[in-house]
N, CA, C and O atoms as a CHARMM CRD file, in Angstrom:
* protein
*
  348
    1    1 UNK  N     -6.13000 -22.96800  35.42600 PROA 1      0.00000
    2    1 UNK  CA    -5.60100 -22.41800  34.15400 PROA 1      0.00000
    3    1 UNK  C     -4.31800 -23.22400  33.76700 PROA 1      0.00000
    4    1 UNK  O     -3.80900 -22.98100  32.67300 PROA 1      0.00000
    5    2 UNK  N     -3.77400 -24.14000  34.56100 PROA 2      0.00000
    6    2 UNK  CA    -2.67400 -24.89300  34.20700 PROA 2      0.00000
    7    2 UNK  C     -3.04300 -26.03100  33.24000 PROA 2      0.00000
    8    2 UNK  O     -2.18000 -26.65200  32.62000 PROA 2      0.00000
    9    3 UNK  N     -4.29500 -26.26500  33.14200 PROA 3      0.00000
   10    3 UNK  CA    -4.73900 -27.26500  32.17000 PROA 3      0.00000
   11    3 UNK  C     -4.92700 -26.77800  30.69900 PROA 3      0.00000
   12    3 UNK  O     -5.37200 -27.52800  29.83000 PROA 3      0.00000
   13    4 UNK  N     -4.58100 -25.54100  30.47300 PROA 4      0.00000
   14    4 UNK  CA    -4.65200 -24.96700  29.18600 PROA 4      0.00000
   15    4 UNK  C     -5.88300 -24.20800  28.76900 PROA 4      0.00000
   16    4 UNK  O     -5.97500 -23.76500  27.62400 PROA 4      0.00000
   17    5 UNK  N     -6.85500 -24.04300  29.69200 PROA 5      0.00000
   18    5 UNK  CA    -8.08200 -23.24200  29.44500 PROA 5      0.00000
   19    5 UNK  C     -7.86000 -21.89300  29.83300 PROA 5      0.00000
   20    5 UNK  O     -7.11300 -21.61300  30.77000 PROA 5      0.00000
   21    6 UNK  N     -8.53100 -20.95900  29.09700 PROA 6      0.00000
   22    6 UNK  CA    -8.25400 -19.56400  29.25800 PROA 6      0.00000
   23    6 UNK  C     -9.57600 -18.95400  29.86400 PROA 6      0.00000
   24    6 UNK  O    -10.66900 -19.47300  29.64000 PROA 6      0.00000
   25    7 UNK  N     -9.42300 -17.81900  30.64700 PROA 7      0.00000
   26    7 UNK  CA   -10.61300 -17.29000  31.28500 PROA 7      0.00000
   27    7 UNK  C    -11.27900 -16.35900  30.09600 PROA 7      0.00000
   28    7 UNK  O    -10.62200 -15.99300  29.12200 PROA 7      0.00000
   29    8 UNK  N    -12.52700 -16.05700  30.27900 PROA 8      0.00000
   30    8 UNK  CA   -13.27500 -15.18900  29.39700 PROA 8      0.00000
   31    8 UNK  C    -12.46500 -13.77400  29.16000 PROA 8      0.00000
   32    8 UNK  O    -12.43200 -13.22100  28.06100 PROA 8      0.00000
   33    9 UNK  N    -11.88000 -13.31300  30.22100 PROA 9      0.00000
   34    9 UNK  CA   -11.22400 -12.07200  30.23800 PROA 9      0.00000
   35    9 UNK  C     -9.82600 -12.28400  29.31700 PROA 9      0.00000
   36    9 UNK  O     -9.47000 -11.39400  28.54400 PROA 9      0.00000
   37   10 UNK  N     -9.19100 -13.33100  29.44000 PROA 10     0.00000
   38   10 UNK  CA    -7.97600 -13.52500  28.57100 PROA 10     0.00000
   39   10 UNK  C     -8.39200 -13.70400  27.08300 PROA 10     0.00000
   40   10 UNK  O     -7.72300 -13.19200  26.18600 PROA 10     0.00000
   41   11 UNK  N     -9.49800 -14.43300  26.83900 PROA 11     0.00000
   42   11 UNK  CA   -10.02800 -14.50700  25.53000 PROA 11     0.00000
   43   11 UNK  C    -10.33600 -13.12000  24.96000 PROA 11     0.00000
   44   11 UNK  O     -9.91700 -12.78500  23.85300 PROA 11     0.00000
   45   12 UNK  N    -11.07200 -12.32700  25.73100 PROA 12     0.00000
   46   12 UNK  CA   -11.46800 -10.98900  25.29100 PROA 12     0.00000
   47   12 UNK  C    -10.22400 -10.11500  25.00900 PROA 12     0.00000
   48   12 UNK  O    -10.18700  -9.40100  24.00700 PROA 12     0.00000
   49   13 UNK  N     -9.25900 -10.16900  25.85000 PROA 13     0.00000
   50   13 UNK  CA    -8.07300  -9.45400  25.69100 PROA 13     0.00000
   51   13 UNK  C     -7.37200  -9.81300  24.34100 PROA 13     0.00000
   52   13 UNK  O     -6.94500  -8.93500  23.59100 PROA 13     0.00000
   53   14 UNK  N     -7.27700 -11.10800  24.07800 PROA 14     0.00000
   54   14 UNK  CA    -6.79600 -11.57700  22.85700 PROA 14     0.00000
   55   14 UNK  C     -7.50200 -10.98300  21.60700 PROA 14     0.00000
   56   14 UNK  O     -6.85900 -10.47400  20.68900 PROA 14     0.00000
   57   15 UNK  N     -8.88400 -11.07500  21.61700 PROA 15     0.00000
   58   15 UNK  CA    -9.69000 -10.49800  20.60900 PROA 15     0.00000
   59   15 UNK  C     -9.42000  -9.11400  20.39500 PROA 15     0.00000
   60   15 UNK  O     -9.25800  -8.67300  19.25700 PROA 15     0.00000
   61   16 UNK  N     -9.35900  -8.37400  21.45500 PROA 16     0.00000
   62   16 UNK  CA    -9.06800  -6.84600  21.41000 PROA 16     0.00000
   63   16 UNK  C     -7.62000  -6.64500  20.71900 PROA 16     0.00000
   64   16 UNK  O     -7.46800  -5.79700  19.84000 PROA 16     0.00000
   65   17 UNK  N     -6.61200  -7.43600  21.14400 PROA 17     0.00000
   66   17 UNK  CA    -5.45000  -7.28500  20.50700 PROA 17     0.00000
   67   17 UNK  C     -5.38000  -7.45900  19.04600 PROA 17     0.00000
   68   17 UNK  O     -4.85500  -6.69400  18.23800 PROA 17     0.00000
   69   18 UNK  N     -6.01200  -8.62800  18.81200 PROA 18     0.00000
   70   18 UNK  CA    -6.14000  -9.07200  17.28900 PROA 18     0.00000
   71   18 UNK  C     -7.01600  -8.01500  16.44900 PROA 18     0.00000
   72   18 UNK  O     -6.71000  -7.74600  15.28700 PROA 18     0.00000
   73   19 UNK  N     -7.98500  -7.50200  17.01500 PROA 19     0.00000
   74   19 UNK  CA    -8.70400  -6.50600  16.31000 PROA 19     0.00000
   75   19 UNK  C     -7.86400  -5.25400  16.12100 PROA 19     0.00000
   76   19 UNK  O     -7.85100  -4.68000  15.03200 PROA 19     0.00000
   77   20 UNK  N     -7.21900  -4.85700  17.07900 PROA 20     0.00000
   78   20 UNK  CA    -6.15200  -3.67600  16.93600 PROA 20     0.00000
   79   20 UNK  C     -5.16000  -3.89700  15.90800 PROA 20     0.00000
   80   20 UNK  O     -4.84300  -2.98400  15.14500 PROA 20     0.00000
   81   21 UNK  N     -4.61600  -5.12900  15.83300 PROA 21     0.00000
   82   21 UNK  CA    -3.48600  -5.46700  14.81000 PROA 21     0.00000
   83   21 UNK  C     -4.33100  -5.37800  13.39300 PROA 21     0.00000
   84   21 UNK  O     -3.88300  -4.73100  12.44600 PROA 21     0.00000
   85   22 UNK  N     -5.48000  -6.01900  13.33200 PROA 22     0.00000
   86   22 UNK  CA    -6.14600  -5.96500  11.99600 PROA 22     0.00000
   87   22 UNK  C     -6.40600  -4.68200  11.51100 PROA 22     0.00000
   88   22 UNK  O     -6.26300  -4.44400  10.31200 PROA 22     0.00000
   89   23 UNK  N     -6.84800  -3.65000  12.46600 PROA 23     0.00000
   90   23 UNK  CA    -7.23900  -2.33600  12.11300 PROA 23     0.00000
   91   23 UNK  C     -6.04700  -1.59400  11.64800 PROA 23     0.00000
   92   23 UNK  O     -6.15400  -0.74400  10.76400 PROA 23     0.00000
   93   24 UNK  N     -4.87600  -1.88700  12.22400 PROA 24     0.00000
   94   24 UNK  CA    -3.51800  -1.21500  11.86700 PROA 24     0.00000
   95   24 UNK  C     -3.21900  -1.78900  10.52900 PROA 24     0.00000
   96   24 UNK  O     -2.86500  -1.00900   9.64500 PROA 24     0.00000
   97   25 UNK  N     -3.31200  -2.97400  10.29100 PROA 25     0.00000
   98   25 UNK  CA    -3.04200  -3.53200   9.00500 PROA 25     0.00000
   99   25 UNK  C     -3.98200  -2.93700   7.74900 PROA 25     0.00000
  100   25 UNK  O     -3.55400  -2.54900   6.66200 PROA 25     0.00000
  101   26 UNK  N     -5.21000  -2.96700   8.14000 PROA 26     0.00000
  102   26 UNK  CA    -6.13500  -2.30900   7.09500 PROA 26     0.00000
  103   26 UNK  C     -5.78700  -0.91000   6.87500 PROA 26     0.00000
  104   26 UNK  O     -5.79200  -0.46400   5.72800 PROA 26     0.00000
  105   27 UNK  N     -5.46800  -0.14200   7.92900 PROA 27     0.00000
  106   27 UNK  CA    -5.05600   1.34300   7.71000 PROA 27     0.00000
  107   27 UNK  C     -3.81600   1.40200   6.94700 PROA 27     0.00000
  108   27 UNK  O     -3.75000   2.27700   6.08400 PROA 27     0.00000
  109   28 UNK  N     -2.75500   0.57000   7.12500 PROA 28     0.00000
  110   28 UNK  CA    -1.62200   0.62800   6.40400 PROA 28     0.00000
  111   28 UNK  C     -1.92400   0.28400   4.94500 PROA 28     0.00000
  112   28 UNK  O     -1.47100   1.01300   4.06300 PROA 28     0.00000
  113   29 UNK  N     -2.66400  -0.78700   4.64200 PROA 29     0.00000
  114   29 UNK  CA    -3.05700  -1.10600   3.27400 PROA 29     0.00000
  115   29 UNK  C     -3.81000  -0.06700   2.53800 PROA 29     0.00000
  116   29 UNK  O     -3.59600   0.13700   1.34300 PROA 29     0.00000
  117   30 UNK  N     -4.69100   0.59800   3.22400 PROA 30     0.00000
  118   30 UNK  CA    -5.44500   1.68400   2.65200 PROA 30     0.00000
  119   30 UNK  C     -4.51800   2.97600   2.29400 PROA 30     0.00000
  120   30 UNK  O     -4.76100   3.70000   1.32900 PROA 30     0.00000
  121   31 UNK  N     -3.57400   3.15200   3.06500 PROA 31     0.00000
  122   31 UNK  CA    -2.61700   4.17700   2.81800 PROA 31     0.00000
  123   31 UNK  C     -1.69800   3.80800   1.63500 PROA 31     0.00000
  124   31 UNK  O     -1.36300   4.70400   0.85900 PROA 31     0.00000
  125   32 UNK  N     -1.30200   2.63800   1.46400 PROA 32     0.00000
  126   32 UNK  CA    -0.30300   2.14300   0.50000 PROA 32     0.00000
  127   32 UNK  C     -1.08700   2.25300  -0.89700 PROA 32     0.00000
  128   32 UNK  O     -0.44400   2.50200  -1.91700 PROA 32     0.00000
  129   33 UNK  N     -2.37000   2.08200  -0.94000 PROA 33     0.00000
  130   33 UNK  CA    -3.05500   1.97000  -2.23100 PROA 33     0.00000
  131   33 UNK  C     -3.64600   3.32800  -2.64400 PROA 33     0.00000
  132   33 UNK  O     -4.22300   3.45500  -3.72400 PROA 33     0.00000
  133   34 UNK  N     -3.50600   4.27800  -1.83000 PROA 34     0.00000
  134   34 UNK  CA    -3.98300   5.69100  -2.18100 PROA 34     0.00000
  135   34 UNK  C     -3.24700   6.18200  -3.44600 PROA 34     0.00000
  136   34 UNK  O     -2.02800   6.02600  -3.51900 PROA 34     0.00000
  137   35 UNK  N     -3.89600   6.73500  -4.38400 PROA 35     0.00000
  138   35 UNK  CA    -3.22300   7.16600  -5.70100 PROA 35     0.00000
  139   35 UNK  C     -2.00000   8.25800  -5.36500 PROA 35     0.00000
  140   35 UNK  O     -0.91900   8.26000  -5.95400 PROA 35     0.00000
  141   36 UNK  N     -2.35400   9.11100  -4.38700 PROA 36     0.00000
  142   36 UNK  CA    -1.29000  10.09700  -4.02100 PROA 36     0.00000
  143   36 UNK  C     -0.03800   9.44600  -3.46600 PROA 36     0.00000
  144   36 UNK  O      1.07700   9.87900  -3.75700 PROA 36     0.00000
  145   37 UNK  N     -0.22100   8.41100  -2.67300 PROA 37     0.00000
  146   37 UNK  CA     0.84600   7.68200  -2.01900 PROA 37     0.00000
  147   37 UNK  C      1.55600   6.95200  -3.03300 PROA 37     0.00000
  148   37 UNK  O      2.78200   6.88300  -2.94300 PROA 37     0.00000
  149   38 UNK  N      0.93200   6.37700  -4.02200 PROA 38     0.00000
  150   38 UNK  CA     1.55500   5.58800  -5.03500 PROA 38     0.00000
  151   38 UNK  C      2.36100   6.51300  -5.92800 PROA 38     0.00000
  152   38 UNK  O      3.48500   6.17800  -6.30100 PROA 38     0.00000
  153   39 UNK  N      1.79700   7.70500  -6.28900 PROA 39     0.00000
  154   39 UNK  CA     2.47500   8.62700  -7.07800 PROA 39     0.00000
  155   39 UNK  C      3.71600   9.18700  -6.36900 PROA 39     0.00000
  156   39 UNK  O      4.73500   9.39200  -7.02800 PROA 39     0.00000
  157   40 UNK  N      3.67000   9.44700  -5.03300 PROA 40     0.00000
  158   40 UNK  CA     4.83600   9.88700  -4.25000 PROA 40     0.00000
  159   40 UNK  C      5.75600   8.86800  -4.25900 PROA 40     0.00000
  160   40 UNK  O      6.92000   9.22800  -4.43200 PROA 40     0.00000
  161   41 UNK  N      5.52600   7.54700  -4.10400 PROA 41     0.00000
  162   41 UNK  CA     6.46800   6.59000  -4.03500 PROA 41     0.00000
  163   41 UNK  C      7.24800   6.51100  -5.37000 PROA 41     0.00000
  164   41 UNK  O      8.47700   6.43900  -5.40000 PROA 41     0.00000
  165   42 UNK  N      6.45400   6.52800  -6.48600 PROA 42     0.00000
  166   42 UNK  CA     6.99100   6.47500  -7.87900 PROA 42     0.00000
  167   42 UNK  C      7.93100   7.57100  -8.16800 PROA 42     0.00000
  168   42 UNK  O      9.00100   7.36100  -8.73900 PROA 42     0.00000
  169   43 UNK  N      7.52300   8.81500  -7.75500 PROA 43     0.00000
  170   43 UNK  CA     8.31400  10.04600  -7.95200 PROA 43     0.00000
  171   43 UNK  C      9.64600   9.87200  -7.15300 PROA 43     0.00000
  172   43 UNK  O     10.70900  10.20800  -7.67400 PROA 43     0.00000
  173   44 UNK  N      9.59800   9.38900  -5.98400 PROA 44     0.00000
  174   44 UNK  CA    10.79100   9.31300  -5.13100 PROA 44     0.00000
  175   44 UNK  C     11.69400   8.29500  -5.86400 PROA 44     0.00000
  176   44 UNK  O     12.87400   8.57500  -6.07400 PROA 44     0.00000
  177   45 UNK  N     11.17500   7.15300  -6.24500 PROA 45     0.00000
  178   45 UNK  CA    11.94600   6.14700  -6.97900 PROA 45     0.00000
  179   45 UNK  C     12.58900   6.74000  -8.27300 PROA 45     0.00000
  180   45 UNK  O     13.75600   6.46100  -8.54600 PROA 45     0.00000
  181   46 UNK  N     11.94300   7.44200  -8.96300 PROA 46     0.00000
  182   46 UNK  CA    12.39300   7.97400 -10.23600 PROA 46     0.00000
  183   46 UNK  C     13.53000   9.02800  -9.86600 PROA 46     0.00000
  184   46 UNK  O     14.57100   9.04800 -10.52300 PROA 46     0.00000
  185   47 UNK  N     13.32600   9.86400  -8.85300 PROA 47     0.00000
  186   47 UNK  CA    14.48600  10.79300  -8.34900 PROA 47     0.00000
  187   47 UNK  C     15.73100  10.02000  -7.96000 PROA 47     0.00000
  188   47 UNK  O     16.85700  10.37200  -8.31500 PROA 47     0.00000
  189   48 UNK  N     15.49400   9.00300  -7.25200 PROA 48     0.00000
  190   48 UNK  CA    16.68000   8.10400  -6.86000 PROA 48     0.00000
  191   48 UNK  C     17.32300   7.52500  -8.00800 PROA 48     0.00000
  192   48 UNK  O     18.55400   7.51900  -8.01400 PROA 48     0.00000
  193   49 UNK  N     16.65500   7.00800  -9.04000 PROA 49     0.00000
  194   49 UNK  CA    17.13400   6.41500 -10.15400 PROA 49     0.00000
  195   49 UNK  C     17.86800   7.40600 -11.06300 PROA 49     0.00000
  196   49 UNK  O     18.89800   7.07200 -11.64900 PROA 49     0.00000
  197   50 UNK  N     17.34200   8.60400 -11.17500 PROA 50     0.00000
  198   50 UNK  CA    17.93400   9.70100 -11.87500 PROA 50     0.00000
  199   50 UNK  C     19.29200  10.12300 -11.19700 PROA 50     0.00000
  200   50 UNK  O     20.34700  10.24600 -11.81900 PROA 50     0.00000
  201   51 UNK  N     19.13800  10.32700  -9.86300 PROA 51     0.00000
  202   51 UNK  CA    20.41400  10.68900  -9.14100 PROA 51     0.00000
  203   51 UNK  C     21.61100   9.62500  -9.23400 PROA 51     0.00000
  204   51 UNK  O     22.79300   9.93700  -9.37300 PROA 51     0.00000
  205   52 UNK  N     21.14800   8.40800  -9.14100 PROA 52     0.00000
  206   52 UNK  CA    22.22000   7.37800  -9.25100 PROA 52     0.00000
  207   52 UNK  C     22.82600   7.32900 -10.81400 PROA 52     0.00000
  208   52 UNK  O     23.98000   6.95300 -11.02100 PROA 52     0.00000
  209   53 UNK  N     21.96600   7.73200 -11.84400 PROA 53     0.00000
  210   53 UNK  CA    22.39500   7.72300 -13.20700 PROA 53     0.00000
  211   53 UNK  C     23.39700   8.94600 -13.53700 PROA 53     0.00000
  212   53 UNK  O     24.31200   8.83000 -14.35300 PROA 53     0.00000
  213   54 UNK  N     23.12700  10.14700 -12.80600 PROA 54     0.00000
  214   54 UNK  CA    23.95600  11.33600 -13.25900 PROA 54     0.00000
  215   54 UNK  C     24.92000  11.72300 -12.02600 PROA 54     0.00000
  216   54 UNK  O     25.64500  12.69900 -12.21700 PROA 54     0.00000
  217   55 UNK  N     25.00100  11.11200 -10.86900 PROA 55     0.00000
  218   55 UNK  CA    25.88900  11.34200  -9.92700 PROA 55     0.00000
  219   55 UNK  C     26.65000  10.17600  -9.50100 PROA 55     0.00000
  220   55 UNK  O     26.10000   9.07800  -9.41100 PROA 55     0.00000
  221   56 UNK  N     27.92700  10.35600  -9.22400 PROA 56     0.00000
  222   56 UNK  CA    28.72300   9.23200  -8.59800 PROA 56     0.00000
  223   56 UNK  C     28.56500   9.01600  -7.16600 PROA 56     0.00000
  224   56 UNK  O     27.79200   9.71000  -6.50700 PROA 56     0.00000
  225   57 UNK  N     29.27000   8.07500  -6.65300 PROA 57     0.00000
  226   57 UNK  CA    29.08100   7.69300  -5.15200 PROA 57     0.00000
  227   57 UNK  C     29.28100   8.78100  -4.32800 PROA 57     0.00000
  228   57 UNK  O     28.76800   8.75000  -3.20900 PROA 57     0.00000
  229   58 UNK  N     30.06900   9.93800  -4.74300 PROA 58     0.00000
  230   58 UNK  CA    30.39600  10.89000  -3.84800 PROA 58     0.00000
  231   58 UNK  C     29.32700  12.10900  -3.96700 PROA 58     0.00000
  232   58 UNK  O     29.43400  13.10700  -3.25300 PROA 58     0.00000
  233   59 UNK  N     28.35000  11.96100  -4.86800 PROA 59     0.00000
  234   59 UNK  CA    27.36200  12.91100  -5.18400 PROA 59     0.00000
  235   59 UNK  C     27.70700  13.96300  -6.21400 PROA 59     0.00000
  236   59 UNK  O     26.95200  14.90500  -6.45300 PROA 59     0.00000
  237   60 UNK  N     28.92700  13.76700  -6.84700 PROA 60     0.00000
  238   60 UNK  CA    29.34600  14.71100  -7.87900 PROA 60     0.00000
  239   60 UNK  C     28.72200  14.37300  -9.21200 PROA 60     0.00000
  240   60 UNK  O     28.42600  13.20000  -9.44400 PROA 60     0.00000
  241   61 UNK  N     28.50600  15.30600 -10.08900 PROA 61     0.00000
  242   61 UNK  CA    27.92900  15.01100 -11.35800 PROA 61     0.00000
  243   61 UNK  C     28.95500  14.04400 -12.21000 PROA 61     0.00000
  244   61 UNK  O     30.17900  14.15900 -12.13700 PROA 61     0.00000
  245   62 UNK  N     28.29100  13.09800 -13.00800 PROA 62     0.00000
  246   62 UNK  CA    29.05100  12.16800 -13.81400 PROA 62     0.00000
  247   62 UNK  C     29.06600  12.89600 -15.22700 PROA 62     0.00000
  248   62 UNK  O     28.07200  12.96200 -15.94900 PROA 62     0.00000
  249   63 UNK  N     30.25500  13.41200 -15.52400 PROA 63     0.00000
  250   63 UNK  CA    30.33600  14.10500 -16.91000 PROA 63     0.00000
  251   63 UNK  C     30.03000  13.21200 -17.98700 PROA 63     0.00000
  252   63 UNK  O     29.34000  13.58600 -18.93600 PROA 63     0.00000
  253   64 UNK  N     30.52300  11.99300 -17.89500 PROA 64     0.00000
  254   64 UNK  CA    30.22000  11.07500 -18.96200 PROA 64     0.00000
  255   64 UNK  C     28.81400  10.72100 -19.36300 PROA 64     0.00000
  256   64 UNK  O     28.55700  10.10700 -20.39900 PROA 64     0.00000
  257   65 UNK  N     27.87200  11.15400 -18.45800 PROA 65     0.00000
  258   65 UNK  CA    26.49900  10.95200 -18.61100 PROA 65     0.00000
  259   65 UNK  C     25.86100  12.42400 -19.07400 PROA 65     0.00000
  260   65 UNK  O     25.12500  12.56200 -20.05100 PROA 65     0.00000
  261   66 UNK  N     26.26200  13.43000 -18.23500 PROA 66     0.00000
  262   66 UNK  CA    25.75400  14.77300 -18.45000 PROA 66     0.00000
  263   66 UNK  C     26.21000  15.38000 -19.76900 PROA 66     0.00000
  264   66 UNK  O     25.43500  16.05400 -20.44900 PROA 66     0.00000
  265   67 UNK  N     27.42600  15.15100 -20.11900 PROA 67     0.00000
  266   67 UNK  CA    27.92800  15.92400 -21.37600 PROA 67     0.00000
  267   67 UNK  C     27.14200  15.41500 -22.61600 PROA 67     0.00000
  268   67 UNK  O     26.72600  16.28600 -23.38000 PROA 67     0.00000
  269   68 UNK  N     26.90700  14.22000 -22.88700 PROA 68     0.00000
  270   68 UNK  CA    26.19700  13.87500 -24.09800 PROA 68     0.00000
  271   68 UNK  C     24.81200  14.40100 -24.10800 PROA 68     0.00000
  272   68 UNK  O     24.27400  14.81100 -25.13600 PROA 68     0.00000
  273   69 UNK  N     24.22300  14.38200 -22.90200 PROA 69     0.00000
  274   69 UNK  CA    22.79000  14.96800 -22.84600 PROA 69     0.00000
  275   69 UNK  C     22.74100  16.40800 -23.08400 PROA 69     0.00000
  276   69 UNK  O     21.80800  16.93800 -23.68600 PROA 69     0.00000
  277   70 UNK  N     23.79200  17.07300 -22.58900 PROA 70     0.00000
  278   70 UNK  CA    23.90300  18.53400 -22.82000 PROA 70     0.00000
  279   70 UNK  C     24.13900  18.80100 -24.30600 PROA 70     0.00000
  280   70 UNK  O     23.52400  19.72000 -24.84700 PROA 70     0.00000
  281   71 UNK  N     24.98000  18.06100 -24.98000 PROA 71     0.00000
  282   71 UNK  CA    25.20100  18.14400 -26.36200 PROA 71     0.00000
  283   71 UNK  C     23.81300  17.99400 -27.21800 PROA 71     0.00000
  284   71 UNK  O     23.52900  18.77500 -28.12500 PROA 71     0.00000
  285   72 UNK  N     23.05900  16.99800 -26.85900 PROA 72     0.00000
  286   72 UNK  CA    21.76100  16.72000 -27.48500 PROA 72     0.00000
  287   72 UNK  C     20.83400  17.86900 -27.25200 PROA 72     0.00000
  288   72 UNK  O     20.14600  18.31100 -28.17200 PROA 72     0.00000
  289   73 UNK  N     20.80200  18.33400 -26.11300 PROA 73     0.00000
  290   73 UNK  CA    19.99300  19.63300 -25.89400 PROA 73     0.00000
  291   73 UNK  C     20.44500  20.71800 -26.80200 PROA 73     0.00000
  292   73 UNK  O     19.64000  21.27900 -27.54600 PROA 73     0.00000
  293   74 UNK  N     21.71400  21.03700 -26.77000 PROA 74     0.00000
  294   74 UNK  CA    22.15500  22.19200 -27.55300 PROA 74     0.00000
  295   74 UNK  C     21.78800  21.95300 -28.99500 PROA 74     0.00000
  296   74 UNK  O     21.24500  22.84900 -29.64100 PROA 74     0.00000
  297   75 UNK  N     22.09000  20.67400 -29.57000 PROA 75     0.00000
  298   75 UNK  CA    21.76500  20.35900 -30.94400 PROA 75     0.00000
  299   75 UNK  C     20.32000  20.55300 -31.19900 PROA 75     0.00000
  300   75 UNK  O     20.00400  21.19400 -32.20200 PROA 75     0.00000
  301   76 UNK  N     19.34600  20.05000 -30.36900 PROA 76     0.00000
  302   76 UNK  CA    17.96800  20.25600 -30.55900 PROA 76     0.00000
  303   76 UNK  C     17.57000  21.78600 -30.57600 PROA 76     0.00000
  304   76 UNK  O     16.77700  22.23300 -31.40500 PROA 76     0.00000
  305   77 UNK  N     18.14200  22.51200 -29.65900 PROA 77     0.00000
  306   77 UNK  CA    17.84300  23.87300 -29.69000 PROA 77     0.00000
  307   77 UNK  C     18.28700  24.66900 -30.92200 PROA 77     0.00000
  308   77 UNK  O     17.61300  25.59400 -31.37400 PROA 77     0.00000
  309   78 UNK  N     19.48500  24.25700 -31.45700 PROA 78     0.00000
  310   78 UNK  CA    20.01000  24.79600 -32.66000 PROA 78     0.00000
  311   78 UNK  C     19.15100  24.48400 -33.74300 PROA 78     0.00000
  312   78 UNK  O     18.90000  25.38600 -34.54200 PROA 78     0.00000
  313   79 UNK  N     18.61500  23.26000 -33.92000 PROA 79     0.00000
  314   79 UNK  CA    17.70300  22.78700 -34.99300 PROA 79     0.00000
  315   79 UNK  C     16.38000  23.67100 -34.88000 PROA 79     0.00000
  316   79 UNK  O     15.86600  24.17300 -35.88000 PROA 79     0.00000
  317   80 UNK  N     15.89800  23.81600 -33.68400 PROA 80     0.00000
  318   80 UNK  CA    14.67900  24.62400 -33.45100 PROA 80     0.00000
  319   80 UNK  C     14.84200  26.01200 -33.90800 PROA 80     0.00000
  320   80 UNK  O     13.96900  26.53600 -34.60000 PROA 80     0.00000
  321   81 UNK  N     15.97000  26.67200 -33.54300 PROA 81     0.00000
  322   81 UNK  CA    16.27000  27.94800 -33.92900 PROA 81     0.00000
  323   81 UNK  C     16.41100  28.15200 -35.36700 PROA 81     0.00000
  324   81 UNK  O     15.87200  29.10700 -35.92800 PROA 81     0.00000
  325   82 UNK  N     17.14500  27.25500 -36.00400 PROA 82     0.00000
  326   82 UNK  CA    17.29200  27.20800 -37.46400 PROA 82     0.00000
  327   82 UNK  C     15.93600  27.21600 -38.13400 PROA 82     0.00000
  328   82 UNK  O     15.61500  28.09000 -38.94000 PROA 82     0.00000
  329   83 UNK  N     15.14000  26.20100 -37.77000 PROA 83     0.00000
  330   83 UNK  CA    13.75500  26.08400 -38.49300 PROA 83     0.00000
  331   83 UNK  C     12.86600  27.43800 -38.22500 PROA 83     0.00000
  332   83 UNK  O     12.17700  27.90900 -39.13000 PROA 83     0.00000
  333   84 UNK  N     12.92000  27.94500 -37.10500 PROA 84     0.00000
  334   84 UNK  CA    12.30500  29.13900 -36.83400 PROA 84     0.00000
  335   84 UNK  C     12.74300  30.29500 -37.67700 PROA 84     0.00000
  336   84 UNK  O     11.94200  31.13500 -38.08800 PROA 84     0.00000
  337   85 UNK  N     14.11100  30.32800 -37.94400 PROA 85     0.00000
  338   85 UNK  CA    14.70600  31.35800 -38.70500 PROA 85     0.00000
  339   85 UNK  C     14.26200  31.32600 -40.20400 PROA 85     0.00000
  340   85 UNK  O     14.09900  32.35400 -40.86100 PROA 85     0.00000
  341   86 UNK  N     14.08700  30.11500 -40.67300 PROA 86     0.00000
  342   86 UNK  CA    13.71800  29.84600 -42.00600 PROA 86     0.00000
  343   86 UNK  C     12.27200  30.21900 -42.29500 PROA 86     0.00000
  344   86 UNK  O     11.88700  30.51200 -43.42600 PROA 86     0.00000
  345   87 UNK  N     11.49400  30.19400 -41.22700 PROA 87     0.00000
  346   87 UNK  CA    10.08100  30.61700 -41.38600 PROA 87     0.00000
  347   87 UNK  C      9.20800  29.57300 -41.45500 PROA 87     0.00000
  348   87 UNK  O      8.00200  29.78500 -41.58700 PROA 87     0.00000
């Protein structure tokens, strides 16, 4: 074995290890491309982005972002009520 040759058992062990690594890689790829997994990843990313936009580094609401959004919501609600009242 000192001349660099390997026994059949060593070769077989290498093949088994390679096969196991390949199977794990294929399983991981199959998991990553599942539509449910993709949707869950994107939803989590969207939640993180929204939290970063509306909360400061201490987790407190950022009024400079929330106040204008609240004003828009109140304005749109008022317009909808006014239209409904006119008939």
